[in-house]
C-alpha positions as CSV (number, residue, x, y, z in Angstrom):
1,M,-7.0,-38.1,66.2
2,A,-5.6,-41.1,67.9
3,Q,-8.2,-43.7,68.8
4,N,-8.2,-46.6,71.2
5,N,-10.3,-49.2,69.5
6,S,-8.6,-52.1,71.4
7,E,-11.6,-52.0,73.7
8,M,-14.2,-52.4,71.0
9,T,-17.7,-53.4,72.1
10,V,-19.2,-56.2,70.0
11,I,-23.0,-56.7,69.6
12,G,-23.3,-60.3,68.5
13,R,-25.2,-61.7,65.5
14,D,-28.0,-63.2,67.8
15,T,-28.6,-59.8,69.5
16,R,-31.4,-57.3,68.8
17,I,-31.3,-53.9,70.4
18,K,-33.6,-51.0,70.3
19,G,-32.7,-47.6,71.8
20,E,-29.7,-45.3,72.0
21,M,-26.1,-46.4,72.5
22,F,-23.0,-44.4,73.2
23,F,-19.5,-45.8,73.0
24,E,-16.4,-44.0,74.3
25,S,-14.1,-46.2,72.2
26,G,-15.6,-48.2,69.4
27,A,-18.3,-50.7,68.5
28,R,-18.9,-53.5,66.1
29,I,-22.5,-54.3,65.3
30,L,-23.1,-57.8,64.0
31,G,-26.8,-58.2,64.9
32,S,-29.8,-55.9,64.6
33,F,-30.1,-52.4,66.0
34,E,-32.8,-49.8,65.9
35,G,-32.3,-46.3,67.2
36,K,-29.2,-44.1,67.5
37,I,-25.5,-45.0,67.8
38,S,-22.9,-42.4,68.9
39,S,-19.2,-43.1,69.3
40,A,-16.0,-41.1,69.9
41,G,-14.2,-43.9,68.1
42,E,-15.1,-46.2,65.2
43,V,-18.4,-47.9,64.5
44,Q,-18.3,-51.0,62.3
45,I,-21.5,-52.5,60.9
46,G,-20.6,-56.1,60.1
47,A,-21.7,-58.2,57.1
48,G,-25.3,-59.4,57.7
49,A,-26.0,-56.8,60.3
50,N,-29.2,-54.7,60.0
51,C,-29.5,-51.2,61.4
52,Q,-32.4,-48.8,61.3
53,A,-30.4,-46.1,63.0
54,S,-28.7,-42.8,62.8
55,I,-25.0,-43.2,63.4
56,E,-22.5,-40.5,64.6
57,A,-18.8,-41.4,65.0
58,S,-15.4,-40.3,63.9
59,R,-15.0,-43.3,61.6
60,V,-17.7,-45.6,60.3
61,S,-17.1,-48.8,58.3
62,V,-20.1,-50.6,56.7
63,D,-20.4,-54.2,55.5
64,G,-24.0,-54.7,56.4
65,N,-27.4,-52.9,55.9
66,I,-28.2,-49.4,57.3
67,T,-31.5,-47.5,56.9
68,G,-30.8,-44.1,58.4
69,D,-28.3,-41.2,58.4
70,I,-24.6,-41.5,58.9
71,A,-22.3,-38.7,60.2
72,A,-18.6,-39.6,60.1
73,S,-16.3,-36.7,61.1
74,E,-13.2,-38.4,59.7
75,L,-13.9,-41.3,57.4
76,L,-16.9,-43.3,56.1
77,T,-16.1,-46.6,54.3
78,L,-18.8,-48.4,52.3
79,N,-17.4,-51.9,51.7
80,A,-18.5,-54.1,48.8
81,S,-21.4,-55.7,50.7
82,A,-22.7,-52.4,52.2
83,H,-26.3,-51.3,51.6
84,I,-27.1,-47.8,52.7
85,Q,-30.4,-45.9,52.5
86,G,-30.1,-42.5,54.0
87,D,-28.1,-39.3,54.0
88,V,-24.4,-39.4,54.7
89,T,-22.0,-36.7,55.9
90,A,-18.3,-37.4,56.1
91,G,-14.8,-35.9,56.1
92,K,-13.7,-38.5,53.6
93,L,-15.7,-41.2,51.8
94,V,-14.6,-44.5,50.3
95,V,-17.0,-46.6,48.3
96,L,-15.9,-50.0,47.1
97,E,-17.3,-51.6,44.0
98,G,-20.5,-53.5,44.9
99,A,-21.7,-51.1,47.6
100,T,-25.1,-49.6,47.2
101,F,-26.1,-46.1,48.5
102,V,-29.4,-44.3,48.1
103,G,-29.5,-40.8,49.6
104,H,-27.8,-37.5,49.7
105,C,-24.1,-37.2,50.4
106,R,-21.9,-34.3,51.7
107,V,-18.1,-34.9,51.8
108,G,-15.3,-32.5,52.7
109,C,-13.9,-30.3,55.5
110,N,-17.1,-28.4,56.1
111,S,-19.0,-31.6,56.2
112,A,-16.6,-33.1,58.6
113,A,-17.0,-30.1,61.0
114,A,-20.8,-30.4,60.7
115,A,-20.6,-34.2,61.4
116,A,-18.2,-33.6,64.4
117,N,-20.7,-31.1,65.9
118,G,-23.6,-33.5,65.3
119,V,-25.2,-31.1,62.9
120,R,-27.8,-32.6,60.6
121,T,-27.4,-31.2,57.1
122,G,-30.9,-30.9,55.6
123,T,-31.7,-32.4,52.3
124,T,-32.7,-30.5,49.2
125,P,-36.2,-31.4,48.0
126,T,-36.2,-33.0,44.6
127,L,-38.9,-32.7,42.0
128,P,-40.4,-35.7,40.3
129,A,-38.9,-36.7,37.0
130,R,-40.7,-35.6,33.9
131,P,-42.0,-38.3,31.6
132,A,-39.6,-39.2,28.8
133,R,-40.5,-37.9,25.3
134,P,-40.8,-40.6,22.7
135,V,-37.7,-40.8,20.4
136,P,-38.5,-41.0,16.7
137,E,-37.6,-44.3,15.2
138,M,-34.3,-44.3,13.2
139,K,-34.3,-46.2,10.0
140,P,-31.1,-47.0,8.0
141,T,-30.9,-45.4,4.6
142,A,-29.1,-46.6,1.5
143,A,-25.7,-45.0,0.8
144,R,-25.8,-42.2,-1.7
145,P,-23.5,-42.1,-4.6
146,P,-20.7,-39.5,-4.6
147,R,-21.7,-36.1,-5.9
148,E,-19.7,-33.3,-7.3
149,L,-19.6,-30.0,-5.5
150,E,-18.5,-26.8,-7.0
151,L,-16.8,-24.4,-4.6
152,A,-15.5,-20.9,-5.7
153,G,-15.0,-22.0,-9.2
154,E,-13.0,-25.1,-8.3
155,E,-14.4,-28.6,-8.9
156,V,-14.2,-30.8,-5.8
157,T,-15.4,-34.4,-5.4
158,S,-16.8,-35.4,-2.0
159,E,-18.4,-38.5,-0.8
160,V,-21.5,-38.0,1.4
161,A,-22.7,-41.0,3.4
């Protein structure tokens, strides 16, 4: 899918927006946003940006903080400074070392089709973790001297540690 991101809309660092935004081409968020972002092109969340939002786009690139679900029909890239808390659905997913992600993830062609159609994939409920069982304390033992074993009438010497 060819995209014209030469006309990318930029939301500056000193800007705070609450509501719903739709971009025909692309958007770069550098400030704060709360609500829903939809784009036919690429959405970039810049370093230092804070979004409490659901995001739907063909491509999403994250360097900032997002609390909310992301649906990228083609590609979702979590760069080293990305912090995501929410569920993600993407055709392809790239996670660079240093990025943090807490949530559920669906990646692949079926996921891409669902993301392209704006379908929210439900999450599977999780059960609370069981308390850990105590592990018995392990103590070192002295090495045992070699002992002789007798197998089928033959004498064999073996060392047992």
